[in-house]
N, C-alpha and C positions, 0 to 999 in steps of 0.2 A: 506493499501498499505506499503509493509517494506523499510524505510530508506535505501538509497542506499549509499557503505561507497566510500570514497573515492578514487582513484587509487593510486597506488602506488607510482608513477611519474606523474609532471606533465606535460599538452601534448602542454602548451603553454613553459615551461621555463627550464624543466628537472630536474626539483628541489623531490628531495623526501617528499612527503606528509605525515602527520603522519596518522593513519586510525581514522578514522571518523571525519577528519577536513573538513570544511565549507569552506573552501578557503586556497589557494598555500599559505603558508608563505613566497614565494619569491616574486610571481607578482601580487597576489591578483586575480589570475582567479578562477572562480566557475563553478559549472553544467552549470549557467546558461550564463558566458561568457567565456569558453574555455576550457573549460574539454570535453575532446573528446575520440572516441574509437583508435583515430588513434596518433601519436603520432608526435613528431617534426623532429624525425628520421627517421621515415618511407619515404621511398625512396632515400634515401643518400648512395651515393655508399661509407659505409664506411668499414678497411681495416678486415678483416677475423680473427678471433685470434690466428690463427695459424701464418699469414701476422704478427701479433704484435708480438708473442710471440719474432716470429723468429728477426726482428728489435730489438726488446730491448737486444736479446741476444749478436746482435753484437755491442750493445752502450757497453755495460756495457763490452765487451770485449776490446773493444777500450778505455774504459776509463780505466781499468786493466793495460792495455798497456803502457796508458799515465802517470799514476801513475806509474810504476816504470823508465821509462823514464826520469820524472823529481826528481824522487830521484837519481837516478846515478847521475846526473847533480846536485844537492845537494851535494853528498860526494865529487864529485871532486873538485868542488869548495872548498871546507872546504880543502880535502889535497892539493889545491894550496895554498889556504891563510895561513894555516900550514909551509908549507913549505915556502913559501914566508917570515913571520915571523922567523921562524928559521935562514935560511940565511940573516938577517938583523939583526942578535946577535951577 
């Protein structure tokens, strides 16, 4: 009987498993106690890749907008402080 190799990911905890491992390095599951053909992610309603990419793009755009907003605020504050300092002298 040929030796069976470990799956790529543990069906119990989802951790990556090195080839020919005897047990999961994260949770200790092995062929007798938890490696199965099904994954813990089977049956979950996870978002599609397209939806995830769209959400990430919107999030990145929001971060860029926020970054420019705070840069603008910092420049205005520096100008106000400079004008105040020059006005007091």
